[in-house]
C-alpha positions as CSV (number, residue, x, y, z in Angstrom):
1,M,74.3,-5.8,-75.4
2,K,74.3,-6.8,-71.6
3,L,72.5,-4.1,-69.4
4,M,74.9,-2.9,-65.8
5,S,73.1,-2.6,-63.1
6,M,73.1,0.9,-60.8
7,N,73.6,-0.9,-57.7
8,D,77.2,-1.8,-58.8
9,Y,78.0,1.9,-58.5
10,N,76.8,2.7,-55.1
11,P,76.8,5.2,-53.7
12,I,76.2,7.0,-56.7
13,P,78.0,10.7,-57.2
14,E,75.6,13.7,-55.7
15,G,75.4,17.2,-55.7
16,S,77.9,18.9,-57.7
17,S,79.5,15.7,-58.7
18,Q,76.6,15.1,-60.7
19,Y,74.7,16.4,-63.9
20,P,71.6,18.5,-63.2
21,I,68.4,16.1,-62.4
22,E,67.3,17.8,-65.9
23,F,70.2,17.0,-67.6
24,I,69.9,13.1,-66.6
25,D,66.4,12.9,-67.5
26,A,66.2,14.3,-70.5
27,R,69.6,12.7,-72.3
28,G,69.5,9.7,-70.6
29,L,73.1,9.7,-69.5
30,I,74.6,9.4,-65.3
31,K,77.4,9.7,-63.9
32,L,77.9,6.5,-62.3
33,R,82.0,6.8,-61.2
34,E,84.2,8.9,-61.1
35,D,88.4,9.1,-59.4
36,E,91.6,11.3,-61.0
37,N,92.2,8.1,-63.9
38,R,88.9,8.3,-65.3
39,V,84.8,9.0,-65.9
40,E,82.2,5.8,-65.9
41,I,79.3,7.2,-67.5
42,G,75.9,5.3,-67.7
43,F,73.5,5.6,-71.1
44,T,70.2,4.7,-72.1
45,E,68.8,4.4,-75.5
46,K,67.5,7.4,-75.1
47,A,71.6,9.0,-74.9
48,E,72.6,10.4,-78.4
49,E,75.7,10.3,-79.7
50,C,76.8,14.0,-80.1
51,V,76.2,14.6,-76.3
52,K,78.2,11.8,-75.4
53,N,81.3,13.0,-77.9
54,S,81.0,16.3,-75.9
55,L,80.9,14.6,-72.5
56,Y,84.5,13.0,-74.1
57,N,85.6,16.8,-74.1
58,F,84.1,18.1,-71.3
59,H,85.9,15.7,-69.1
60,Q,89.1,15.9,-70.3
61,K,90.0,12.7,-68.7
62,P,89.0,9.3,-69.9
63,V,85.4,8.4,-70.1
64,V,83.7,4.8,-70.4
65,F,80.2,4.8,-71.5
66,I,78.3,2.0,-69.6
67,P,74.7,0.6,-70.9
68,I,72.4,1.1,-67.8
69,D,68.6,-0.1,-67.4
70,A,65.9,2.7,-68.3
71,A,64.1,1.7,-66.1
72,E,66.4,1.6,-63.4
73,L,67.6,4.9,-64.3
74,S,63.4,5.9,-64.2
75,A,63.0,4.9,-60.8
76,F,66.2,6.6,-59.9
77,L,65.1,9.7,-60.5
78,G,62.0,9.6,-59.0
79,N,63.2,8.6,-55.4
80,K,65.1,11.5,-56.1
81,M,62.7,14.1,-57.3
82,G,60.5,12.5,-54.4
83,E,63.2,13.4,-52.0
84,A,62.9,16.9,-52.9
85,A,59.5,17.4,-51.4
86,A,61.2,18.7,-48.5
87,D,58.8,21.8,-48.0
88,E,55.7,19.3,-48.4
89,K,53.0,20.6,-45.9
90,K,53.0,18.3,-42.9
91,N,49.2,17.9,-41.7
92,I,46.6,17.9,-43.9
93,P,42.8,17.5,-43.2
94,A,41.0,15.0,-44.1
95,D,37.7,16.5,-45.8
96,D,40.2,18.8,-47.8
97,R,39.2,17.4,-51.0
98,V,41.0,20.9,-53.0
99,L,44.5,20.1,-51.1
100,L,44.7,16.6,-51.6
101,D,43.7,17.3,-55.2
102,K,46.7,19.9,-54.8
103,L,49.4,17.3,-52.9
104,A,48.4,14.2,-55.1
105,N,49.1,16.3,-58.5
106,D,52.3,17.6,-57.0
107,A,55.6,16.7,-59.3
108,P,57.5,15.1,-56.0
109,V,54.4,13.4,-54.9
110,I,54.0,11.8,-58.3
111,N,57.9,11.3,-58.8
112,L,58.0,9.0,-55.7
113,V,55.1,7.4,-56.7
114,N,56.3,6.2,-60.3
115,S,59.9,5.4,-59.0
116,I,57.7,3.2,-56.3
117,C,55.8,1.5,-59.3
118,I,58.5,1.4,-61.6
119,E,61.3,0.1,-59.7
120,G,58.4,-2.5,-58.3
121,I,58.6,-3.7,-61.3
122,R,62.2,-3.7,-62.6
123,C,62.8,-6.0,-59.7
124,G,60.4,-8.1,-60.7
125,A,58.3,-7.8,-57.7
126,S,54.7,-9.2,-58.0
127,D,53.0,-7.4,-55.6
128,I,54.0,-4.0,-54.1
129,H,52.8,-2.9,-50.3
130,L,52.2,0.3,-49.0
131,E,51.6,0.3,-45.3
132,S,50.4,3.3,-42.7
133,A,49.6,2.5,-39.9
134,G,49.5,3.7,-36.0
135,T,51.8,0.8,-35.0
136,L,55.0,2.2,-37.5
137,R,56.8,4.9,-36.0
138,D,60.0,6.7,-36.2
139,S,62.7,7.9,-33.9
140,T,60.7,10.7,-33.3
141,G,57.8,9.3,-32.5
142,A,56.1,10.2,-36.0
143,G,53.9,7.7,-37.9
144,E,55.7,5.9,-41.1
145,L,55.0,4.7,-44.2
146,R,56.0,1.3,-45.1
147,V,57.1,0.4,-48.8
148,R,57.6,-3.5,-49.1
149,Y,58.0,-5.4,-52.2
150,R,57.0,-9.0,-52.4
151,Q,60.2,-10.3,-54.1
152,D,60.7,-14.4,-55.1
153,G,57.5,-15.1,-52.8
154,V,59.1,-12.7,-49.9
155,L,58.2,-9.2,-48.7
156,R,61.0,-7.1,-47.9
157,T,61.4,-3.5,-47.0
158,V,63.2,-1.6,-48.9
159,R,61.9,2.0,-47.9
160,T,60.8,4.2,-45.2
161,I,59.0,7.0,-45.9
162,E,57.6,9.9,-43.1
163,G,53.9,9.0,-42.1
164,S,52.7,13.0,-42.7
165,R,53.4,12.3,-46.6
166,F,51.0,9.1,-46.9
167,P,47.9,11.2,-47.3
168,A,49.4,12.9,-50.5
169,I,50.4,9.3,-51.5
170,S,47.6,7.8,-50.9
171,S,45.4,10.4,-52.8
172,R,47.4,10.0,-55.5
173,I,47.5,6.2,-56.0
174,K,42.8,7.0,-55.6
175,I,43.2,8.8,-58.3
176,M,45.2,6.9,-61.0
177,A,42.7,4.2,-60.2
178,N,39.8,6.4,-60.9
179,L,38.6,6.1,-56.7
180,N,37.1,8.7,-54.3
181,I,40.2,10.2,-52.8
182,L,38.3,11.0,-49.7
183,E,36.7,7.4,-48.4
184,R,39.0,6.0,-46.1
185,R,36.5,3.9,-43.5
186,Q,35.3,1.9,-46.8
187,P,37.6,-0.6,-48.7
188,Q,38.0,0.2,-52.6
189,D,39.1,-1.7,-55.2
190,G,40.7,-0.1,-58.7
191,R,42.9,-0.5,-61.9
192,I,46.0,1.3,-62.9
193,T,47.6,1.2,-66.4
194,V,50.7,2.4,-67.0
195,T,53.9,2.3,-69.6
196,L,56.7,1.5,-69.2
197,G,58.4,2.1,-72.7
198,N,57.1,0.0,-75.3
199,D,55.5,-2.0,-73.0
200,Q,51.8,-1.3,-70.8
201,V,51.8,-3.0,-67.2
202,D,48.6,-3.4,-65.4
203,F,48.0,-3.1,-61.5
204,R,45.3,-4.3,-59.4
205,V,44.6,-1.9,-56.4
206,S,43.5,-2.7,-52.9
207,I,43.0,-0.4,-50.6
208,V,41.6,-1.7,-46.8
209,P,41.7,0.8,-44.0
210,V,43.7,-0.4,-40.9
211,A,44.0,0.8,-37.3
212,G,46.0,4.1,-37.9
213,G,46.1,4.9,-41.5
214,E,46.1,2.6,-44.9
215,S,47.3,-0.7,-46.5
216,I,47.5,-0.4,-49.7
217,V,48.3,-3.2,-52.4
218,L,49.3,-2.9,-55.8
219,R,49.4,-6.4,-57.8
220,I,51.9,-6.1,-61.0
221,L,49.7,-7.3,-63.6
222,G,49.5,-7.1,-67.8
223,R,53.3,-8.6,-68.1
224,K,54.4,-10.7,-70.4
225,A,54.5,-14.1,-69.7
226,A,58.2,-15.0,-69.2
227,G,60.1,-18.4,-70.4
228,S,58.8,-21.6,-71.8
229,L,58.7,-25.0,-69.4
230,E,61.9,-25.8,-69.6
231,D,62.7,-22.3,-68.0
232,L,60.3,-22.7,-65.2
233,G,62.5,-25.3,-63.9
234,F,60.7,-29.2,-64.7
235,N,63.1,-31.6,-65.8
236,Q,63.4,-33.6,-68.3
237,P,61.2,-36.6,-67.6
238,Q,58.5,-34.0,-66.3
239,L,58.4,-32.3,-68.9
240,G,57.3,-35.3,-71.5
241,V,54.9,-35.4,-69.0
242,L,53.7,-32.5,-69.5
243,R,53.8,-32.6,-72.9
244,Q,52.4,-35.7,-73.5
245,L,49.6,-34.2,-71.9
246,L,48.9,-31.0,-74.2
247,R,49.1,-33.5,-77.3
248,M,45.9,-35.2,-76.1
249,P,42.7,-33.7,-78.1
250,H,40.7,-33.6,-75.3
251,G,40.6,-34.1,-71.5
252,L,40.7,-31.8,-68.5
253,I,44.7,-31.1,-67.3
254,L,44.8,-30.2,-63.8
255,L,47.4,-28.3,-62.2
256,T,47.3,-27.3,-58.2
257,G,49.1,-25.9,-55.6
258,P,48.2,-23.2,-52.6
259,T,47.9,-19.0,-53.7
260,G,51.6,-18.4,-55.3
261,S,52.4,-21.5,-56.4
262,G,52.9,-20.6,-59.8
263,K,49.9,-22.3,-61.2
264,T,49.3,-19.2,-63.5
265,T,52.5,-18.9,-65.1
266,T,52.8,-22.9,-65.8
267,L,49.5,-22.9,-67.6
268,N,50.5,-20.3,-69.5
269,A,53.7,-21.8,-70.4
270,M,51.7,-24.5,-71.3
271,L,49.2,-22.8,-73.5
272,R,52.3,-20.9,-75.7
273,E,52.9,-24.3,-76.8
274,L,49.9,-24.9,-78.3
275,V,48.9,-21.6,-79.9
276,S,48.8,-22.2,-83.6
277,D,46.6,-20.9,-86.7
278,T,44.9,-24.4,-86.4
279,V,43.6,-24.3,-82.8
280,K,41.1,-21.8,-81.3
281,I,42.0,-20.7,-77.5
282,I,40.5,-19.0,-75.3
283,T,41.2,-18.5,-71.4
284,I,38.6,-16.8,-68.6
285,E,40.5,-15.4,-65.9
286,D,40.5,-14.0,-62.8
287,P,42.2,-11.2,-63.4
288,V,44.8,-11.8,-66.6
289,E,48.1,-11.8,-65.3
290,F,50.0,-12.5,-69.1
291,L,49.7,-11.3,-72.1
292,M,49.7,-13.5,-75.0
293,E,49.2,-13.6,-78.5
294,G,47.1,-15.8,-80.5
295,V,45.1,-15.9,-77.3
296,N,41.3,-14.5,-76.6
297,Q,41.3,-14.1,-73.0
298,I,38.5,-12.8,-70.8
299,Q,38.1,-11.4,-67.4
300,I,35.7,-12.4,-65.4
301,N,33.3,-9.8,-63.3
302,E,31.0,-11.1,-60.7
303,Q,29.8,-7.3,-60.2
304,I,27.5,-8.1,-63.4
305,G,27.0,-11.9,-63.3
306,L,30.4,-13.0,-65.1
307,G,31.5,-15.7,-63.0
308,F,33.5,-18.5,-64.2
309,D,30.6,-20.6,-64.9
310,V,28.6,-17.9,-67.0
311,L,31.5,-17.3,-69.4
312,L,32.4,-21.0,-69.8
313,R,28.6,-21.7,-70.7
314,R,29.2,-18.8,-73.4
315,V,32.9,-20.0,-74.8
316,L,31.6,-23.0,-75.3
317,R,29.6,-21.4,-78.4
318,Q,32.8,-19.9,-79.2
319,D,34.3,-23.0,-81.3
320,P,37.2,-23.6,-78.7
321,N,39.8,-26.5,-79.3
322,V,41.2,-25.4,-75.9
323,I,39.9,-23.7,-73.1
324,M,41.8,-22.7,-69.9
325,I,40.1,-21.5,-66.4
326,G,41.8,-20.0,-64.3
327,E,40.2,-21.5,-61.2
328,I,37.6,-24.5,-60.5
329,R,36.2,-22.5,-57.8
330,D,32.7,-24.7,-57.1
331,S,30.3,-27.4,-58.2
332,A,29.2,-25.4,-61.2
333,T,32.0,-24.2,-62.5
334,A,33.5,-28.1,-62.2
335,E,30.7,-29.5,-63.7
336,I,30.6,-27.2,-66.6
337,A,34.2,-28.0,-67.3
338,L,34.6,-31.9,-67.2
339,R,31.6,-31.8,-69.7
340,A,33.6,-29.6,-72.1
341,A,36.2,-31.9,-71.4
342,L,33.9,-35.0,-72.2
343,T,32.5,-33.1,-75.1
344,G,36.0,-33.0,-77.2
345,H,37.5,-30.0,-75.4
346,L,41.0,-30.1,-74.0
347,V,40.8,-28.3,-70.9
348,L,42.8,-27.1,-68.8
349,S,42.3,-25.3,-65.2
350,T,43.5,-25.2,-61.6
351,L,42.6,-26.4,-58.3
352,H,43.4,-25.5,-54.5
353,T,45.2,-29.2,-53.2
354,N,48.4,-29.7,-51.3
355,D,49.1,-33.1,-53.6
356,T,48.1,-34.2,-57.3
357,A,46.4,-37.0,-55.6
358,S,44.2,-35.1,-53.7
359,V,42.2,-33.7,-56.9
360,I,40.5,-36.7,-57.2
361,P,38.5,-36.7,-54.1
362,R,38.2,-32.5,-54.1
363,L,36.2,-32.9,-57.7
364,C,33.8,-35.6,-56.1
365,N,33.5,-33.5,-52.7
366,M,32.6,-31.0,-55.4
367,G,29.8,-33.1,-56.7
368,V,31.1,-34.2,-59.9
369,E,30.3,-38.0,-60.1
370,P,33.5,-40.6,-60.1
371,Y,32.3,-42.0,-63.7
372,L,32.7,-38.5,-65.2
373,I,36.4,-38.1,-63.4
374,A,37.8,-41.5,-64.5
375,S,36.0,-40.6,-68.1
376,V,37.6,-37.3,-68.8
377,L,41.0,-36.5,-66.0
378,R,44.1,-36.6,-68.5
379,G,46.6,-36.1,-65.5
380,A,47.8,-33.5,-63.3
381,A,50.8,-32.0,-61.5
382,A,51.3,-30.5,-58.0
383,Q,54.0,-27.9,-57.5
384,R,55.8,-25.2,-55.5
385,L,58.0,-22.5,-55.9
386,V,61.3,-22.5,-54.3
387,R,64.1,-19.7,-54.4
388,R,67.1,-20.3,-56.1
389,V,70.6,-19.6,-54.8
390,C,72.0,-16.8,-56.0
391,P,74.3,-17.8,-58.6
392,R,77.3,-14.3,-57.9
393,C,77.6,-15.5,-54.5
394,A,76.5,-19.3,-54.2
395,E,79.5,-21.1,-51.9
396,E,80.0,-24.9,-51.0
397,R,79.4,-26.3,-47.8
398,Q,78.9,-29.8,-46.4
399,A,75.4,-31.6,-45.5
400,A,73.9,-30.8,-41.5
401,P,73.2,-34.6,-40.6
402,E,69.4,-33.7,-40.3
403,E,69.8,-33.0,-43.9
404,Q,71.0,-36.0,-44.6
405,R,69.5,-38.3,-43.1
406,L,66.3,-36.6,-45.3
407,L,68.6,-36.8,-47.9
408,D,69.3,-40.5,-47.4
409,A,65.3,-41.2,-46.8
410,A,64.8,-39.8,-50.5
411,N,67.7,-41.7,-51.8
412,I,69.3,-38.9,-53.4
413,A,73.0,-38.5,-53.1
414,A,75.0,-35.0,-52.8
415,Q,78.2,-34.6,-51.9
416,H,78.2,-30.9,-51.7
417,L,75.3,-28.3,-50.9
418,Y,75.4,-24.8,-51.6
419,R,73.8,-21.6,-50.1
420,G,74.0,-18.0,-51.0
421,R,76.0,-15.5,-48.9
422,G,74.4,-12.4,-49.8
423,C,75.4,-9.5,-52.3
424,P,74.1,-6.7,-54.5
425,A,72.8,-8.4,-57.0
426,C,70.6,-10.7,-55.2
427,G,69.3,-7.4,-52.3
428,H,71.8,-9.6,-49.7
429,T,69.5,-12.6,-49.4
430,G,71.4,-15.2,-50.9
431,F,68.4,-16.3,-53.3
432,S,67.7,-14.8,-56.8
433,G,64.6,-16.0,-58.8
434,R,62.3,-19.6,-58.3
435,I,62.2,-22.6,-59.4
436,V,59.6,-25.0,-59.9
437,A,59.3,-28.3,-57.6
438,A,56.5,-30.8,-58.9
439,E,55.1,-33.9,-59.1
440,L,52.6,-35.0,-62.0
441,F,51.0,-38.1,-63.3
442,T,48.8,-39.6,-66.5
443,C,45.3,-41.5,-65.9
444,D,45.6,-45.0,-66.2
445,A,43.3,-47.9,-66.2
446,G,44.8,-48.8,-62.6
447,L,43.7,-45.1,-61.6
448,E,40.1,-45.2,-63.1
449,E,39.1,-48.2,-61.4
450,L,40.5,-46.7,-58.3
451,I,38.2,-43.5,-58.7
452,L,35.3,-45.5,-60.0
453,G,35.8,-47.6,-57.0
454,G,35.6,-44.6,-54.8
455,A,39.1,-45.3,-53.1
456,N,40.3,-42.9,-50.1
457,I,43.3,-40.9,-51.0
458,T,45.9,-43.4,-49.6
459,A,45.3,-45.6,-51.7
460,L,45.2,-43.4,-54.8
461,S,48.4,-41.9,-53.4
462,A,50.1,-45.8,-53.4
463,H,48.9,-46.3,-57.1
464,L,50.9,-42.9,-58.4
465,R,53.9,-44.0,-56.3
466,K,54.0,-47.2,-57.7
467,Q,53.2,-45.9,-61.7
468,G,56.6,-44.1,-60.8
469,M,55.7,-40.5,-59.5
470,R,58.3,-38.5,-57.6
471,T,56.8,-36.7,-54.9
472,L,56.8,-33.0,-54.7
473,L,59.5,-33.4,-50.8
474,E,61.6,-35.7,-53.6
475,D,61.9,-33.2,-56.8
476,G,62.4,-30.3,-54.2
477,L,65.4,-32.1,-52.4
478,E,67.2,-33.4,-56.1
479,K,67.3,-29.7,-56.6
480,A,68.7,-29.1,-53.3
481,A,71.6,-31.4,-54.4
482,L,71.9,-30.1,-57.5
483,G,72.9,-26.8,-55.9
484,I,69.9,-25.1,-57.3
485,T,68.3,-24.4,-53.8
486,T,68.2,-25.4,-50.1
487,I,67.2,-27.9,-48.1
488,E,65.7,-25.0,-45.7
489,E,64.3,-23.8,-48.6
490,V,62.2,-27.1,-49.8
491,E,61.2,-27.6,-46.0
492,R,59.7,-24.1,-45.7
493,E,57.9,-24.4,-48.9
494,I,57.0,-28.2,-49.5
495,I,54.8,-30.0,-46.5
496,L,57.1,-33.0,-45.2
497,P,55.2,-36.2,-44.6
498,G,53.4,-36.2,-41.2
499,E,53.5,-32.7,-40.8
500,G,51.0,-29.8,-41.2
501,K,51.8,-26.4,-43.3
């Protein structure tokens, strides 16, 4: 059953034209649209048939029932209930714990925080930002609270709230994360676990003081890993290389790219292809972002001395076949990871470099001997995430002269390019979701000789190009030529030759 978005029915009837909030919340039914000819009613799995039947008689006109997402309805209700707090106190003493506790536990504040979190989960945001600073002012000169979601890698303001409500909202989040509600001078970190339907979602909470207020960031974690390698956007030749690497009995496979380039998502998709009753998989992560069945997932805890290197030594005693290390950050972790790969384990991990060829000098800079790299490195992939053109509002256009020159230089033919006009489905951005642009290689005898000989990055890149590797830029431009993304998006995410990032 396909669920419809409530956004397609804006504006939703309000006041006397709508059912009571209590009825909507209890019954999972909401009036989406009504005219003289019919009534359209949204329903969730909570709605009972007997109640739906009674609405046929109640309205005395044709009724159409439309399936909607329960999480979207919850976010709508939370927002409406939060707005009902018109009588909330404006002035809050900074050191009055009793008053802060009371305000933080008032139903309107709870509903408002819940709606912000639920809507962030529902729209696929990776982070929720709540910022209250002296520089943010509304039309009356009072401070404002700005709520922003990071969607598809880009921050978007979704609402602003009067600044006087921020202390209660901040205190509510601190209570949920088991933090000190009176502490406003020191940064605080915590974690929140919420239940949404049958799923549990974790939020990693970071609160830092800023001029005039606080900045609160909630990183959404603990979601079920989404999609397969095909769903991420790898083309068929790239899928062939990745699966060839995953068939290796032992060795090191590296994913590289900047923060937010989707490395962890790709690693999880690769691990799901390896899950089996005959294989033991252990991951060491910071934090555990996706939950996977059949995989033993461990979260590091530096505060009690459990870093990547310490845990990796312990994990090697667990008789694993496959080890995934969230990130190789230092020489100690790099040395242990490569020696684990040398002693019969398949090791998957990530590095922060701009391209695939850079993983070799990066490991050398960490103090790993070239002979060890040549012995265990099986292959590497570099990736970026580029936004997809929204399929609902995509329109065809001609390539601009500079775009055509870029395509010609990469030997890519494109009769037409595409862009999104912007529509309610994509939040009027013209984009919906993201896709991988990648370059990857497997090691061969020639590359091993170059590594042992201490070749520089230019020689390594030239060999990989001769081997047939397509670059990040070429892969991104090919996706633009296919109408999946735009050239502007490729230029924004991928370093062009001769340019800095």
